[in-house]
N, C-alpha and C positions, 0 to 999 in steps of 0.2 A: 772204901772211898770216904773221904772226909771233906774235900774241897771241891765245890762245884762252881763253874763259871757259866753264866747264861748270856747269850748274845741276842740282844733285842729286848727292849723294855716295854713292849706293847702288852696287850691283854694276856697273851700266852706266856711271854717271857717273864713278866713280873709275877704271874701266878705260879709258874714253875719254881721261881726263886722263893716265893712265899712258902710253898709246900715243902721245899727242901729245908728252909730255915726252921719251920716248926717241928721238923724231925731231927733237928740238932746239927745240920750241916752248916759249914761255913760257906757263904754264898757271895759271889760278886756278879752283879748285873751290869752289863755294858750296853751302851747305846751311843750312836754317833751324835744324837741330839740330846743335849743336856736337859732341855725342857721335858723330854720324854722320861728321863731319869727322875726328875722332880715329881712328875705326875705319878710315876710308878711307886716312889717312896710314899707319897701321900696316900695312894690307894691301898698299899699294903699295910701301912700303919692303921688306917681307918678300918680295914677288914679285920685286923688282929684285935683291935679294941672291941668291935662289935661281936666278934666270935668269942672273945673271953667273957664279955658280959653275958652272952647266951650260953656259956659253958660248953661251947663246941671245942675250945682249946683251953689249956690251963694258963694261969698267969705266967708261969715259967715259959711256956711257948710264946706268949705275947712278947715277953722280953727278948726271946730269940729273934723274933722278927725285927725288933728295934735295934738289936745289937749285932746280930750275925750276918746281916746283909749290908754289903758295901755297894753303893751305886757309883760305878766307875766310868768316867768319860774317856779313859785311855785304854785301848784294847790290849796293849802289851801288859800293862799292870793287871788288867782284869783276868787274864788267863794264866798269869805266872803261877807256877806250882799247882795248877788245877789238876785234879785226878781225872775229871771228865769235863768237857765243854759241851753244853747243849745249845745248839743254834736254834733261834726262834724268830727269824726274820720273815719278810714277806715270802709268799709261796711263788717265787720266781727262780727258775733254775740258774740263770746267769748270775743273779745276786748271790745265791747260796754257794755256787762254785767259787766265786771270787772270795767270799768269806772263808771258805774252807782252805783255799790257797794261803790266805794270811794266817789262819790258825795253824796250818801245817808248819809254817816257818817260825811261829812265835811260841809254840808249846813243846814240852818235852816229848820225845819220840814215843814214849809209852802212854801218853795221854790219850784217852778215848775221845773221839770226836763224834758227836751224835747230832742228827738233824731231826727237828720236830716237824715232820711233814705228813700230810694225809694222802699224798698222791705221787710225789716225785721220787725218782730213782736214787736210792743210796749208792748203787753201783756207779752211776754217772758222777755223783757228787764225790765219792771216794776216789775216783780215777784222777781227780784234780790234786790229790795228795800223794805223799810217798809212803802212806800207811793205810792202804785200802783195807787191810785186815782188821784195823782198829776203827773203822768207820761203820756206823750203824744208824738206822732210823729208830727214834723213840717217839711214837705218835701219842702225845698226850691229848686229853679231851677237856673241853672248857665247860665249867670252871674246874681247873686242875685240882684244887684243894677238896673238891667234893666228888668228882668222878673217879671211879675205882679202877679203871683200866688203863694200861699202856700197851699199845701194839709195838712189839719189837720186830723190826723188819731187817732181815739179812740182805746185804748186798752180795754179789757173787763171790767176793773175796773176804767177807766178814768171817773172822775166826770163831771157833766154838768158845774160846776163852773170852772173847769180847762179849758174846751173847750171854754167857754165864755171869759175867760181871755186871752187865746192865740188868739182867734178871734179878740179881741180888740187890742192886740199887733200887729197883722197883719195889721189892719187898720192904726195904728200909724206908721207902717213902710211903708205905702203907697201901700199896697198890697190888692188884692182880696183874699178871702179864700174860700175853699170848705171843707165841713165836710165829711169824708169818714169812713165807717166802716172797721174794720181791715179785710183784705183779701189779699193774695199774689199779689204783684204788684200794689195794690191800684187802682187808675184810670188811671193816665197818663202813668205809666210804662206798664200796660197791653195793652193800646192802641198802644204804641210804638212797643211792641212785635208783634202785629198783622201787623202793617205796615212793620216792618223789615222783618218778615217772608214772607210776600207777595212780597216784593221787591226781596228777594233772590230767590223765586220761579220764578218770572218773568225773572230774570237774567239767571237762569238755563234753562228755556224754550226758551231763545233766543228772548224774546219779545223786548228787547232794551239793549243797553250797560249800564254799571254801571253808567257812567257819565250822560247819558240821563235819566235814572230812577231817579237819584238824582236831576237833573234839573227839571224834571216834578213835583216831590214832593215839591221842594222848591218854584217854580214859579206858578205851577198850583193849588197846595193845600195850599200854603202860610205856609209851615212848615220850616222856616229857620233854626231851631235848630236840625232838624232830619238828615241832610245830612251827618254829620260826622260819626254817628253810622252806617248808611246804607252803606256808602262807605267802612268803616272798615270791616263790615260783608261781603260785596261783595268782598273786597280785599282778605279776607281769603278763599273765595270760589275759586277765581282765583288761589291762591297759591296751594290749594289742588288739583285743576283740572290739574295743570301743573306738 
């Protein structure tokens, strides 16, 4: 794979595009809102400059971000000749299904269509296309350029060849991959639900304050990315309790 199209220029979409660009891929990022594309370009260029200054990436990779990403307001042009299209729109099934129907019509029949989702069914999404064997979920983690994992989730019809190709793509992006059978929440989201629920139970029982529960999980269990969701959940408990 050499050409990647990303659908959605929000936090995840632009970060997927950035990560692909610094690893040498030609990238087109599409969004229905041109203002979102402008923000994505500004954010990616700024990140590349800071990362090069701190020597997280090379000067050559910085140039890749500036030269290898096209911010495209036209969907047909964005996905033309793409080897894989990675959808990163809002986590709404109806929206994703509609996007995949369009992608199915606009892309070559051999193009892999991937959804970046943490919970939704790739089987249901793939059923909206004529190529369910080439539809797969690629669950990236935020921030994409730093997080090491991609969950690859098979739909019922996803072929072995498709899984092998996206696993190879994951390695080319500098990531580790895990293969997951389709089930609500996959692996990581289910685990986070367990941790979040237990944190809320401990807060309600008076075991510790929200801040100390958060600190214990971050420093004692080395879960640096969990604290935001836990404090948000605990914050809602405080609001309802008062």
